[in-house]
C-alpha positions as CSV (number, residue, x, y, z in Angstrom):
1,M,0.3,0.0,0.0
2,D,1.1,3.5,-0.5
3,A,2.5,5.4,2.4
4,Y,0.6,8.4,3.5
5,T,-2.7,7.7,2.2
6,D,-5.1,7.3,5.3
7,F,-2.3,7.9,7.7
8,A,-2.2,11.4,6.1
9,T,-5.8,12.0,8.1
10,V,-4.2,11.4,11.4
11,Y,-0.7,12.6,10.9
12,D,-1.0,16.2,12.5
13,T,-2.8,14.7,15.6
14,F,0.2,12.3,16.1
15,M,2.7,15.1,15.3
16,D,1.2,17.8,17.5
17,E,4.5,17.7,19.7
18,T,6.9,18.2,16.9
19,P,8.9,21.2,17.6
20,Y,8.4,22.9,14.2
21,E,9.1,26.4,15.9
22,V,12.5,25.1,17.3
23,W,13.3,23.5,14.1
24,G,12.6,26.9,12.2
25,D,14.6,28.9,14.6
26,F,17.7,26.6,13.9
27,V,17.0,26.2,10.1
28,V,16.6,30.2,9.8
29,E,20.0,30.6,11.9
30,L,21.7,28.2,9.3
31,I,20.5,30.1,6.4
32,E,21.7,33.2,7.9
33,K,24.9,31.8,8.4
34,Y,25.7,30.0,5.2
35,G,23.1,31.0,2.6
36,V,21.9,33.8,0.5
37,T,17.9,33.8,0.9
38,K,16.3,36.5,2.9
39,P,12.9,36.8,4.1
40,V,10.6,38.5,1.7
41,L,8.8,41.7,3.2
42,S,5.1,42.0,2.4
43,G,4.4,44.0,-0.7
44,S,8.4,44.1,-1.6
45,A,8.3,41.5,-4.4
46,G,6.1,40.7,-7.5
47,A,5.2,44.4,-8.1
48,E,4.0,45.1,-11.6
49,H,5.0,48.2,-13.7
50,G,2.8,49.2,-16.6
51,G,4.2,51.5,-19.2
52,H,7.0,53.6,-18.8
53,E,8.3,54.7,-15.5
54,V,9.9,58.1,-14.9
55,C,13.2,58.3,-12.9
56,D,14.8,61.7,-12.5
57,G,12.6,63.3,-15.0
58,S,13.5,61.1,-17.7
59,T,11.7,57.9,-19.2
60,R,13.3,54.4,-18.9
61,T,14.5,53.0,-21.9
62,V,13.2,49.3,-22.8
63,D,16.8,48.0,-22.0
64,A,16.9,49.6,-18.6
65,Q,13.4,48.2,-17.8
66,A,14.4,44.8,-18.9
67,E,17.7,44.9,-16.9
68,E,15.5,46.1,-13.9
69,D,13.0,43.4,-14.4
70,S,15.9,40.9,-14.8
71,E,17.6,42.0,-11.5
72,A,14.0,41.5,-9.8
73,A,13.6,38.1,-10.9
74,L,17.1,37.0,-9.9
75,E,16.2,38.5,-6.4
76,E,13.1,36.3,-6.2
77,E,15.0,33.2,-7.1
78,K,17.6,33.9,-4.7
79,N,14.8,34.6,-1.9
80,L,12.9,31.6,-2.8
81,I,12.9,28.4,-0.6
82,A,11.8,25.1,-2.0
83,E,11.0,22.2,0.8
84,L,11.1,18.4,-0.1
85,G,8.7,16.2,1.5
86,C,6.8,18.9,3.1
87,G,4.1,16.6,3.9
88,T,1.0,18.4,5.6
89,G,2.7,21.6,5.2
90,S,3.3,22.3,9.1
91,F,7.0,23.4,8.7
92,T,6.5,25.1,5.2
93,I,3.6,27.2,6.9
94,N,6.0,28.0,9.8
95,M,8.6,29.5,7.5
96,A,6.2,31.3,5.3
97,K,5.1,33.0,8.8
98,R,8.6,34.1,9.0
99,G,8.2,36.1,5.9
100,Y,10.0,33.5,3.4
101,D,8.7,32.8,0.0
102,I,8.5,29.1,0.2
103,I,7.3,26.0,-2.1
104,G,6.3,22.8,-0.7
105,I,7.0,19.4,-2.5
106,D,5.6,16.2,-1.7
107,M,4.8,13.0,-3.8
108,S,1.6,12.3,-1.3
109,S,-1.6,13.9,-2.9
110,D,-3.4,13.3,0.4
111,M,-0.7,14.8,2.6
112,L,-0.7,17.9,-0.1
113,D,-4.8,18.2,0.0
114,I,-4.2,18.8,3.8
115,A,-1.1,21.1,3.4
116,R,-3.4,23.3,1.1
117,K,-6.3,23.3,3.4
118,K,-4.0,24.5,6.4
119,T,-2.4,27.2,4.3
120,Q,-5.9,28.5,3.1
121,A,-7.0,28.6,6.7
122,E,-3.8,30.7,7.8
123,G,-4.5,33.1,4.5
124,L,-1.1,32.4,3.2
125,D,-0.3,31.9,-0.4
126,I,2.1,28.7,-0.7
127,M,2.6,27.0,-3.8
128,Y,2.5,23.3,-3.6
129,L,4.0,20.6,-6.1
130,E,3.2,17.2,-6.3
131,Q,6.6,15.6,-7.0
132,D,8.8,12.7,-6.2
133,M,12.1,14.3,-5.0
134,R,14.1,11.8,-7.2
135,E,12.4,13.8,-10.2
136,L,12.4,17.2,-8.7
137,D,11.5,19.7,-11.4
138,L,11.4,23.4,-10.5
139,Y,10.4,26.3,-12.8
140,C,13.4,28.5,-11.5
141,T,16.3,28.1,-9.4
142,A,15.9,28.5,-5.5
143,G,18.3,30.4,-2.9
144,T,17.6,27.5,-0.4
145,I,16.3,23.9,-0.7
146,L,15.2,22.2,2.7
147,S,14.2,18.9,3.9
148,V,13.3,18.2,7.4
149,C,11.9,15.2,9.4
150,D,13.8,12.5,7.6
151,S,12.4,12.8,4.5
152,I,15.7,11.7,2.7
153,N,15.5,8.5,4.4
154,Y,12.8,7.4,2.3
155,L,15.4,7.2,-0.4
156,L,16.5,3.6,-0.1
157,A,19.2,3.1,-2.6
158,D,22.5,5.1,-2.9
159,D,21.5,6.1,-6.6
160,D,18.5,7.4,-5.4
161,V,20.2,9.8,-3.0
162,I,22.8,10.9,-5.3
163,E,20.3,11.6,-8.1
164,T,18.2,13.6,-5.8
165,F,21.2,15.7,-4.5
166,K,22.4,16.2,-8.3
167,L,18.9,17.6,-8.9
168,V,19.0,19.8,-5.9
169,N,22.5,21.3,-7.0
170,N,20.9,21.9,-10.5
171,F,18.0,23.8,-9.2
172,L,20.1,26.0,-6.4
173,F,20.7,29.5,-7.0
174,P,24.4,30.2,-7.3
175,K,25.8,30.1,-3.9
176,G,22.8,28.8,-2.6
177,V,22.5,26.0,0.1
178,F,20.6,22.8,0.5
179,I,19.9,22.2,4.3
180,F,18.6,18.6,5.2
181,D,18.3,16.4,8.1
182,F,18.4,12.4,8.2
183,N,17.9,9.7,10.7
184,T,21.1,8.0,11.3
185,L,21.9,4.1,11.1
186,H,22.5,4.1,14.9
187,K,18.9,5.5,15.5
188,Y,17.3,2.6,13.4
189,R,19.5,-0.4,14.6
190,D,20.2,0.6,18.3
191,V,17.3,2.7,19.5
192,I,14.0,2.0,17.5
193,G,14.8,-1.1,15.6
194,D,12.1,-4.0,16.4
195,V,10.2,-2.1,18.8
196,T,6.5,-1.1,18.9
197,I,5.0,1.9,19.6
198,A,1.5,2.6,20.3
199,E,-0.6,5.7,21.0
200,N,-4.4,6.3,21.4
201,R,-6.4,9.5,21.2
202,E,-9.9,10.2,21.4
203,D,-10.6,10.1,17.9
204,C,-7.8,8.1,16.5
205,S,-5.2,5.5,17.7
206,F,-2.1,3.7,16.0
207,I,0.3,0.4,16.4
208,W,3.5,1.0,14.9
209,D,5.6,-2.0,14.7
210,N,9.4,-1.6,13.7
211,Y,11.5,-4.2,12.1
212,Y,14.9,-3.5,11.2
213,H,16.8,-5.3,8.5
214,D,20.4,-5.2,9.2
215,E,21.7,-6.4,5.9
216,Q,20.0,-3.3,3.9
217,H,20.3,-0.9,7.0
218,I,16.4,-0.5,6.2
219,N,13.7,0.1,8.9
220,E,10.2,-1.3,8.0
221,Y,7.4,0.0,10.1
222,D,3.8,-1.3,9.8
223,L,1.2,1.2,10.9
224,T,-2.3,0.1,11.9
225,I,-4.3,2.9,12.3
226,F,-7.8,3.3,13.7
227,Y,-9.7,6.7,13.3
228,R,-13.3,8.0,13.7
229,A,-15.2,8.0,10.3
230,G,-17.5,11.0,10.3
231,E,-19.9,11.2,13.1
232,G,-20.8,8.8,15.8
233,D,-18.6,5.9,17.3
234,V,-17.8,4.2,13.9
235,F,-13.9,3.8,13.5
236,K,-12.1,3.0,10.4
237,R,-9.2,0.6,10.4
238,S,-6.3,1.2,7.9
239,V,-2.9,-0.4,7.3
240,E,0.2,1.1,6.0
241,T,3.8,-0.1,5.6
242,H,6.8,2.5,5.4
243,Y,10.5,1.7,4.5
244,Q,13.3,4.1,5.5
245,R,17.1,3.6,5.3
246,G,19.5,4.5,8.0
247,Y,22.7,6.3,7.0
248,T,25.9,7.1,8.4
249,L,27.4,10.8,8.3
250,D,30.4,9.4,6.3
251,E,27.7,7.8,3.8
252,M,25.8,11.4,3.4
253,K,29.0,13.3,3.2
254,A,30.2,10.9,0.3
255,F,26.7,11.5,-1.6
256,V,27.0,15.1,-1.2
257,E,30.1,15.2,-3.0
258,K,29.5,12.7,-5.9
259,A,26.2,14.5,-6.7
260,G,28.7,17.7,-7.2
261,L,27.4,19.7,-4.2
262,K,30.1,21.2,-1.6
263,F,29.7,19.8,1.9
264,I,29.7,22.7,4.3
265,D,28.9,21.4,7.7
266,C,27.0,19.4,9.9
267,Y,25.2,19.3,13.4
268,D,23.6,17.0,16.0
269,A,20.1,17.7,15.5
270,D,19.3,17.7,19.5
271,T,22.5,19.6,20.7
272,H,23.3,21.7,17.6
273,E,27.1,20.7,18.4
274,A,29.3,18.3,16.0
275,P,27.4,15.1,15.4
276,T,28.8,12.0,17.6
277,D,28.4,8.0,17.0
278,E,25.4,8.7,19.4
279,S,23.7,11.3,17.3
280,E,20.0,10.1,16.1
281,R,19.2,12.9,13.7
282,I,21.8,15.0,12.0
283,Y,21.5,18.2,9.9
284,I,23.7,18.6,6.9
285,V,24.4,22.0,5.2
286,A,25.7,21.8,1.5
287,G,26.3,24.2,-1.0
288,E,25.8,24.8,-4.8
289,C,29.0,24.0,-6.8
290,G,28.3,24.7,-10.2
291,K,26.0,22.9,-12.8
């Protein structure tokens, strides 16, 4: 069964303690330290000019207007963020509220439907694209490309990671950055491998059975979900199977370099210090490095 179909319905309920605000603070810190993207102030971008504009009493030439339009377009691309694996848009919305121009990208139509409804309810204007990150295709470059909440771990083969990273480099604005996190091999193998997790809420519950496959470094988790179907006390049962692969920091560094990106820095996601052998989630910052 496809992942994130019925689970999309209850995803935000079970992720309600996810520290999106803390993640956002740290990602913004990384963008400001390493990147080129700035928040876009309301009304500062996308202004349309009709006819000729007058500057210092003289009419702009067509060439001058074209140059100005080109510079404005480049500025918009530099300040654009694309988020891979945006899911129901919680982190996307968080970044948009901070003033960033952001696009959300995910391959689950069910998750994106919820993201669009949440975005509309917030009165925000965010474009969402239904795409597999392995086939990333943007209409322009972006100054920053993000991926959080271990979306990269859904790439199960070396070639899939490298191809995705190559596409990221292709669509990054010059000197732009790729900021992503991933769950480590240590986390899947030593922390959550072969563990069952269950949680019950008023309108839904789930049973999460983990099975770690050591040879492939893949974590299989079978989700059994029960959720209230409409009014009354009727609950629907649904089952989904997800697969994620654990990676080491050295493996990720190698993928970054093989894809043509430039490795810049890495951090333990919890301590924001240098990763250790006990790190469960790691952030990597990589830079655009030519096309």
